[in-house]
C-alpha positions in Angstrom: -2.9 -10.0 -28.6 -5.7 -11.8 -30.3 -5.3 -15.1 -28.5 -5.5 -14.7 -24.7 -4.1 -18.2 -24.2 -0.7 -17.1 -25.5 0.2 -15.6 -22.2 1.6 -18.3 -19.9 2.6 -17.1 -16.4 3.9 -19.6 -13.9 3.7 -17.8 -10.5 5.1 -19.6 -7.4 2.7 -21.8 -5.6 4.5 -23.0 -2.4 2.9 -22.2 1.0 5.3 -22.2 3.9 6.6 -20.0 6.7 9.7 -18.1 5.8 12.7 -16.8 7.8 13.0 -13.0 7.6 16.3 -11.5 8.6 15.5 -8.3 6.9 13.0 -7.4 4.2 15.6 -6.2 1.7 16.8 -9.8 1.3 13.3 -10.9 0.5 13.5 -9.0 -2.8 16.6 -10.9 -3.8 15.0 -14.2 -2.9 11.8 -13.4 -4.8 13.7 -12.4 -7.9 14.9 -16.0 -8.1 11.4 -17.6 -8.4 9.0 -15.0 -9.8 8.9 -14.7 -13.6 10.9 -11.7 -14.8 8.1 -9.7 -16.2 6.1 -10.0 -13.0 9.1 -9.4 -10.7 10.1 -6.3 -12.6 6.5 -5.0 -12.5 6.4 -5.4 -8.7 9.9 -4.2 -7.9 10.5 -1.5 -10.6 9.7 2.2 -10.6 9.6 5.0 -13.1 12.3 6.7 -15.1 15.8 6.4 -13.6 14.2 5.1 -10.4 15.6 8.1 -8.6 12.5 8.5 -6.5 12.6 4.8 -5.6 16.1 5.3 -4.3 15.0 8.4 -2.4 12.3 6.5 -0.6 15.1 4.4 0.9 17.6 7.2 1.5 15.2 9.6 3.0 15.1 7.6 6.2 18.8 8.3 6.8 18.1 12.0 7.2 16.5 11.4 10.6 17.8 9.4 13.6 16.1 7.8 16.6 17.4 8.9 20.0 17.9 6.0 22.4 16.2 6.5 25.8 17.3 4.8 29.0 15.7 4.8 32.5 12.4 4.9 30.6 10.7 2.2 32.6 9.6 0.4 29.5 9.0 -3.4 29.1 6.9 -5.3 26.6 5.9 -2.3 24.4 2.3 -2.2 23.2 2.1 -1.3 19.5 -1.7 -1.6 19.3 -3.8 1.3 17.9 -7.1 2.0 16.2 -8.3 3.9 13.2 -11.9 4.8 12.3 -13.1 2.5 15.1 -11.1 -0.5 14.0 -8.7 -1.9 16.7 -5.5 -3.4 15.3 -2.6 -4.9 17.2 0.0 -3.0 15.2 0.2 0.5 13.5 0.6 -1.0 10.1 -1.8 -2.4 7.4 -1.6 -3.8 3.9 -1.3 -1.2 1.2 -3.5 -1.5 -1.9 -1.4 -3.1 -4.7 -2.5 -4.5 -8.0 -2.2 -8.0 -9.4 -0.9 -10.1 -6.5 -1.2 -13.1 -8.8 2.1 -12.0 -10.3 3.7 -13.0 -7.0 1.8 -16.2 -6.2 -0.9 -18.4 -7.6 -3.3 -17.7 -4.7 -3.4 -14.0 -5.8 -5.1 -11.5 -3.4 -6.8 -14.4 -1.5 -3.4 -15.5 -0.3 -2.4 -12.1 0.9 -5.8 -11.6 2.5 -5.5 -14.8 4.5 -2.0 -13.8 5.8 -3.3 -10.4 6.7 -6.4 -11.8 8.4 -4.5 -14.5 10.3 -2.1 -11.9 11.6 -4.8 -9.4 12.5 -4.7 -6.1 10.6 -6.5 -4.3 7.8 -6.4 -5.4 4.1 -6.6 -2.7 1.4 -8.2 -4.2 -1.7 -7.1 -2.7 -5.0 -9.6 -2.1 -7.8 -6.9 -3.6 -10.0 -7.0 -6.8 -8.1 -6.6 -10.0 -10.2 -9.2 -11.7 -7.9 -12.8 -11.0 -7.3 -14.3 -9.7 -4.0 -15.7 -13.2 -3.3 -12.3 -14.8 -3.9 -10.6 -12.3 -1.6 -13.2 -12.9 1.0 -12.2 -16.5 1.2 -8.9 -15.3 2.5 -10.2 -12.5 4.7 -12.9 -14.5 6.3 -14.7 -11.5 7.6 -11.6 -9.5 8.7 -11.6 -5.7 8.1 -10.9 -4.3 4.7 -10.7 -1.0 2.9 -11.2 -0.5 -0.8 -9.0 1.4 -3.2 -10.7 2.8 -6.3 -9.3 3.8 -9.6 -12.2 5.8 -11.0 -14.0 5.1 -14.2 -14.8 8.0 -16.5 -18.5 7.0 -16.0 -19.8 7.9 -12.5 -22.6 5.3 -12.8 -19.9 2.6 -13.0 -18.1 4.2 -10.1 -21.4 3.9 -8.1 -21.7 0.2 -9.0 -18.1 -0.5 -7.9 -18.6 1.4 -4.6 -21.8 -0.4 -4.0 -20.0 -3.7 -4.5 -17.2 -2.7 -2.2 -19.6 -1.6 0.5 -21.6 -4.9 0.1 -18.3 -6.7 0.5 -17.7 -5.0 3.8 -15.3 -2.1 3.0 -15.3 0.4 5.9 -13.3 3.1 4.1 -12.5 4.1 0.5 -9.1 5.0 -0.8 -9.0 7.3 -3.8 -5.7 6.9 -5.5 -5.2 10.3 -7.1 -1.6 10.1 -8.3 -2.1 7.6 -11.1 -4.1 9.3 -13.8 -1.7 7.8 -16.2 1.2 5.3 -15.8 4.6 6.5 -14.8 7.5 6.0 -17.3 8.3 2.5 -16.3 11.2 1.4 -18.4 11.4 -2.2 -17.0 7.8 -2.9 -18.1 8.5 -1.4 -21.6 11.6 -3.5 -22.1 9.7 -6.6 -21.1 6.6 -5.6 -23.1 4.7 -6.5 -19.9 1.0 -7.2 -20.0 -1.1 -8.6 -17.2 -1.4 -12.4 -17.6 -4.8 -12.5 -16.0 -8.0 -10.4 -15.8 -9.1 -7.7 -13.4 -12.6 -8.7 -12.3 -13.5 -5.5 -10.4 -12.7 -3.0 -13.1 -13.3 -5.2 -16.2 -16.7 -3.5 -16.5 -15.1 -0.3 -17.8 -12.2 -1.9 -19.8 -12.3 -2.9 -23.4 -11.3 -6.4 -22.4 -11.0 -8.2 -19.1 -7.6 -6.8 -18.3 -5.8 -9.9 -19.4 -3.0 -9.2 -22.0 -3.4 -5.5 -21.4 -0.6 -3.1 -20.5 -0.8 -0.7 -17.6 -0.8 2.2 -20.0 -3.8 0.8 -21.7 -5.7 0.2 -18.4 -4.9 3.7 -17.1 -6.0 5.2 -20.3 -9.5 3.8 -19.8 -9.8 5.1 -16.3 -10.5 8.7 -15.3 -7.6 11.1 -15.9 -9.1 14.3 -14.5 -9.2 13.9 -10.7 -10.5 16.9 -8.8 -11.8 17.9 -5.4 -15.3 17.2 -6.6 -14.4 13.5 -7.0 -13.5 13.3 -3.3 -16.9 14.9 -2.5 -18.7 12.6 -4.9 -17.2 9.4 -3.3 -17.7 10.6 0.2 -21.3 11.6 -0.3 -22.3 8.5 -2.4 -20.5 5.9 -0.3 -21.2 7.4 3.1 -17.8 6.0 4.1 -14.6 7.7 5.2 -12.4 8.6 2.2 -8.6 8.7 2.1 -6.9 10.6 -0.7 -3.8 8.6 -1.6 -0.8 10.1 -3.3 -0.5 13.3 -1.3 3.0 14.7 -1.4 2.4 18.4 -0.6 0.7 20.3 2.3 -1.4 22.2 -0.3 -2.9 19.0 -1.7 -3.6 17.7 1.8 -5.6 20.8 2.6 -7.4 20.6 -0.7 -8.4 17.0 0.1 -9.6 17.9 3.5 -11.6 20.8 2.2 -13.2 18.5 -0.3 -14.4 16.1 2.4 -11.6 13.6 2.8 -11.6 11.9 6.2 -8.0 10.9 5.9 -4.7 11.8 4.1 -2.5 9.1 2.5 1.0 10.3 2.1 2.6 8.3 -0.7 4.6 8.6 -4.0 3.3 5.2 -5.2 6.6 3.5 -4.3 8.4 5.7 -6.8 6.4 4.3 -9.6 4.8 7.5 -10.9 6.7 10.9 -11.2 10.4 10.2 -11.1 12.4 13.0 -9.5 9.7 13.4 -6.8 11.1 13.5 -3.3 11.3 10.4 -1.1 7.9 10.0 0.6 9.2 10.3 4.1 10.9 13.7 3.3 7.4 15.2 2.7 5.6 13.7 5.7 6.5 16.2 8.4 5.4 19.2 6.5 2.1 17.6 5.5 1.5 16.5 9.1 2.0 20.1 10.3 -0.5 21.4 7.8 -3.1 18.7 8.6 -2.6 19.5 12.3 -4.5 16.4 13.6 -7.7 17.2 11.8 -7.8 13.8 10.0 -5.7 10.6 10.3 -2.6 10.3 8.2 -1.6 7.0 6.5 2.0 6.8 5.2 3.6 4.4 2.6 6.5 4.1 0.3 9.8 2.7 1.4 8.9 1.0 4.7 11.4 -1.9 5.2 12.3 -1.8 8.9 10.8 -1.3 12.4 12.9 1.9 12.5 11.0 3.2 9.5 7.6 2.6 11.1 8.8 4.4 14.2 10.2 7.4 12.3 7.0 7.7 10.3 4.8 7.7 13.4 7.1 10.2 15.1 6.8 12.4 12.1 3.1 12.6 12.1 1.7 9.4 10.6 -1.0 7.5 12.4 -0.7 4.3 10.4 1.8 3.0 7.9 1.0 0.8 4.9 3.3 -2.0 3.8 3.7 -2.9 0.1 6.5 -4.7 -1.7 7.9 -6.7 1.3 4.5 -8.3 1.8 4.3 -9.3 -1.9 7.8 -10.8 -1.7 6.6 -12.8 1.3 3.6 -13.9 -0.7 5.9 -15.1 -3.5 8.2 -17.0 -1.2 5.6 -18.6 1.0 2.0 -17.8 0.1 -0.2 -16.7 3.0 2.2 -18.1 5.5 5.0 -16.0 3.9 2.8 -12.9 4.3 2.2 -13.8 7.9 6.0 -14.2 8.4 6.7 -10.7 7.0 4.0 -9.1 9.2 5.3 -10.9 12.2 8.8 -9.7 11.4 7.6 -6.0 11.3 5.8 -6.5 14.6 8.8 -7.9 16.4 11.2 -5.3 14.8 8.9 -2.4 15.8 8.7 -3.7 19.4 12.5 -3.9 19.5 12.8 -0.3 18.4 10.1 0.9 20.8 11.9 -0.7 23.7 15.3 0.8 22.8 13.8 4.2 22.2 12.0 4.1 25.6 8.4 4.2 24.2 5.7 2.0 25.7 2.9 2.9 23.4 2.1 4.4 20.0 1.2 7.6 21.8 4.7 7.7 23.2 6.2 7.2 19.7 4.2 10.2 18.4 5.7 12.3 21.1 9.3 11.1 20.4 11.8 13.6 19.1 13.9 12.5 16.1 17.5 13.6 15.5 18.2 15.6 12.4 21.4 14.7 10.6 23.1 17.7 9.1 
């Protein structure tokens, strides 16, 4: 598109607390106020969206056994990872283009995450700069997710900036060497309505008016164990490999120097017909055998889901779409409301399952539905 000004995108701007009964309803409410192209980009998935549905249905294969006489009151969901103490076992997942949900972009999400008190994961495909995001974070902990350039000198520059910004871990997203077959975006002829300051240095353009296919095509397609080694050695920071769905890949990542495994199918947005992310977690956890922390995402919508993920081997879970819907509905205060909901919901589940701490959850036995 020759004239960048042709794209007009009117994201919501209201900042308010929101009432969260359950996070599924937030999607319906956000649909009413977010422009269609942006909403479909956030909520959609690849192909027939089979894997997106599996992310939801996989939870129903396992049940939580209620425990009584457990001497539990006021459960404590606090935990730590890589030396960072957080009051809950969940963080913000790295997601591109928060400006599709709200005019405050990633700065709004960052403020909600910071005010609540957990870790923000900053996407390289952010629509805001590090400085803009810092205005929301105000010194709070953050990790940085990299989509690699084909030029390692540019990768070094990006890593240097992330470290200077205060990132304490790097997330290598390895499952997105090209875009999934996202029919909603194709029908909408969706392009980003704003630039991507962090990665614009290796794009032929700022990111504005570009499709996801175009942006991915300009990033590195051949991701190998040597890339994990490069990032770990150059940055000197712990590296997560994100997009792990098999025990074999988890072991490859650890062997290459990964300090953490991130179990995810990208919210069903990449390879359709892949299993629900939760269905793969237990096998990966058994292979990892506690050697490195495991972060889990894709499909978290309830406190029960967080509990099941932790009981199946995850150390931390990452929240995605529900937080963006909260951002759309209430800006940073909406983000805070969603995080507060998950905290309250998890404490409720912990109480009814007879678990006082996160360590107790990790020892809990789930019920297999036949």
